[in-house]
C-alpha positions as a printed Julia matrix, in Angstrom:
228×3 Matrix{Float64}:
 131.84  57.3   74.7
 134.08  54.52  73.54
 132.55  53.86  70.14
 135.02  51.07  69.22
 134.34  49.14  72.42
 130.59  49.57  72.08
 130.74  48.26  68.46
 132.85  45.29  69.54
 130.29  44.55  72.31
 127.46  44.72  69.69
 129.27  42.32  67.35
 129.62  39.72  70.2
 125.86  40.09  71.12
 124.8   39.74  67.56
 126.63  36.35  67.41
 124.35  35.21  70.29
 121.13  36.43  68.69
 118.84  33.51  67.67
 117.23  35.14  64.6
 118.05  37.75  61.94
 114.95  39.65  63.37
 116.63  40.08  66.8
 119.92  41.0   65.08
 118.19  43.9   63.09
 116.51  45.08  66.32
 119.9   45.14  68.16
 121.53  47.04  65.3
 118.72  49.64  65.36
 119.11  49.94  69.15
 122.8   50.41  68.96
 122.55  53.09  66.26
 120.67  55.13  68.67
 123.13  54.65  71.45
 126.39  55.01  69.42
 125.14  58.0   67.36
 123.13  59.74  70.1
 120.15  59.39  67.82
 116.46  59.36  68.8
 115.19  56.74  66.54
 116.5   54.08  64.15
 115.14  51.32  62.02
 115.53  49.07  59.02
 113.53  49.67  55.67
 113.35  46.49  53.64
 112.17  47.29  49.97
 110.05  44.83  47.89
 109.67  47.58  45.39
 110.11  51.42  45.6
 106.32  51.72  46.41
 106.18  48.59  48.8
 108.35  48.48  51.77
 108.51  46.74  55.14
 109.96  47.95  58.48
 111.31  44.69  60.12
 112.96  46.54  62.92
 112.44  49.99  64.58
 112.95  51.65  67.89
 109.6   53.49  67.82
 106.55  53.68  65.59
 107.95  57.03  64.28
 110.32  55.01  62.12
 107.41  53.34  60.26
 105.66  56.67  59.97
 108.69  58.2   58.39
 109.19  55.28  56.06
 105.59  55.36  54.81
 105.83  59.14  54.19
 108.75  58.33  51.84
 106.64  55.87  49.93
 103.68  58.34  49.92
 105.88  61.05  48.32
 108.27  58.71  46.5
 111.15  60.59  47.91
 113.45  60.46  50.95
 116.9   59.69  52.09
 116.16  56.03  52.87
 114.67  55.27  49.38
 117.56  57.17  47.82
 120.16  55.24  49.73
 118.8   52.14  48.17
 119.01  53.38  44.48
 121.3   56.28  44.66
 124.67  56.74  46.42
 125.17  54.57  49.5
 124.8   57.09  52.27
 122.56  60.25  52.6
 122.71  62.71  55.41
 120.48  65.7   56.1
 121.15  68.25  58.81
 117.69  69.88  58.46
 115.11  67.87  56.63
 112.58  70.67  56.63
 114.75  72.71  54.38
 116.51  70.08  52.37
 115.74  70.77  48.78
 116.41  67.03  47.8
 113.07  65.96  49.42
 110.68  69.02  49.22
 107.62  67.05  50.25
 109.0   64.37  52.61
 111.24  66.93  54.55
 108.43  69.12  55.85
 106.26  66.06  56.63
 109.1   64.42  58.52
 109.63  67.64  60.43
 106.03  67.58  61.38
 106.38  64.35  63.19
 109.53  65.5   65.1
 112.36  64.5   62.75
 114.97  67.11  62.16
 118.12  65.2   61.04
 118.6   61.94  59.34
 121.13  59.35  58.04
 120.15  56.76  55.45
 122.65  53.93  54.66
 122.27  51.27  51.96
 122.16  47.6   53.16
 123.72  45.6   50.29
 126.2   42.98  49.47
 128.15  43.08  46.2
 125.44  41.03  44.54
 122.16  41.76  46.41
 120.38  44.86  47.68
 118.27  44.5   50.9
 117.13  47.96  51.99
 118.51  50.67  54.26
 119.4   51.5   57.85
 117.68  54.72  58.79
 118.74  56.88  61.74
 116.64  59.98  62.93
 117.19  62.75  65.46
 114.9   65.39  66.8
 117.44  68.12  66.51
 119.03  69.78  63.5
 122.74  69.05  62.62
 122.71  65.97  64.66
 125.11  63.9   62.71
 128.79  64.36  61.39
 130.81  62.85  58.59
 132.38  60.55  61.31
 128.83  59.42  62.22
 128.2   58.53  58.59
 131.32  56.06  58.7
 129.93  54.66  62.02
 126.44  54.18  60.43
 128.05  52.41  57.53
 129.68  49.96  59.9
 126.34  49.38  61.65
 124.72  48.77  58.1
 127.27  46.16  57.41
 126.04  44.18  60.52
 122.4   44.6   59.4
 123.27  43.37  55.88
 124.94  40.25  57.39
 121.61  39.57  59.16
 119.76  39.75  55.88
 122.25  37.53  54.16
 122.05  35.05  57.12
 118.31  34.93  56.77
 118.48  34.41  53.07
 120.92  31.45  53.37
 118.88  29.85  56.21
 115.71  30.16  54.01
 117.56  28.57  51.07
 118.82  25.75  53.11
 115.41  25.07  54.65
 113.88  25.01  51.18
 116.52  22.59  49.93
 116.01  20.23  52.96
 112.14  20.33  52.45
 112.6   19.53  48.79
 114.91  16.51  49.57
 112.46  15.2   52.22
 109.42  15.37  49.85
 111.44  13.61  47.01
 112.54  10.97  49.45
 109.02  10.43  50.67
 107.81  10.08  47.04
 110.59   7.53  46.33
 109.56   5.37  49.35
 105.98   5.35  48.22
 106.97   4.14  44.77
 109.41   1.6   46.06
 106.83   0.08  48.28
 103.95   0.19  45.72
 105.96  -1.23  42.77
 108.63  -3.2   44.56
 111.47  -1.19  42.94
 114.81   0.21  44.0
 115.36   3.8   45.09
 117.38   4.53  41.95
 114.54   3.14  39.71
 111.95   5.2   41.81
 114.01   8.37  41.27
 114.41   7.66  37.42
 110.56   7.22  37.36
 110.0   10.62  39.02
 112.48  12.27  36.67
 110.64  10.74  33.59
 107.31  12.06  34.84
 108.85  15.44  35.42
 110.25  15.76  32.04
 107.2   14.29  30.35
 104.64  16.76  32.1
 107.31  19.53  32.17
 106.85  20.07  35.96
 109.56  20.43  38.64
 110.67  17.12  40.22
 109.55  18.31  43.64
 106.01  19.24  42.27
 105.65  15.65  40.9
 106.9   14.24  44.3
 104.46  16.38  46.28
 101.58  15.15  44.09
 102.45  11.54  44.86
 102.8   12.2   48.59
  99.45  14.0   48.75
  97.69  11.2   46.82
  99.07   8.68  49.18
  98.02  10.68  52.18
  94.59  11.1   50.72
  94.21   7.4   50.08
  95.3    6.61  53.64
  92.55   8.7   55.11
  89.44   6.83  56.36
  86.47   7.48  54.01
  83.23   8.62  55.49
  80.37   6.05  55.12
């Protein structure tokens, strides 16, 4: 298998994915192919006791993740808070996870790789790779998994930027609508309308967009026909 060529192909395909969700699904799928694994997926942590699985190659991944939450231990959780990468050649007999390991073995997981997903300033979760056989992964596989994790991290970072840009655009739109309402109602300029919004915001100790939303909602309410 030409791993370098396969990773290059994956990178090109990721550029064409429309959403971070499809990017995460593609990374999980490639993890199985490149590392000859049986399952792979993404764990996203909201807290150590609250997680999501936004991408997985089979329901077994979610089950393995939930077992880690149940026992508050496991390679994927540790990859988020401890060292960046954890590998186990035999989960059933791995003393690091005395409860999770036997439970994972019971659902068919024998070996695992857990790799942190994080930038220098933000943690997102982990890339988790599972195999049905013992000693499935090597040190070289760890390095490949870390490359795959970098692509998954980029997907999370892209989603965060998109969400931030969308929120900023929505905020500007609402403030602009409120300005227009005030300009029409009081026959004032756009700058005067904006300063008026700012004074209300400061006086009532509310965010500017909250004040703007209230004005827009009030206008929409007044515009609705009243039932007789």
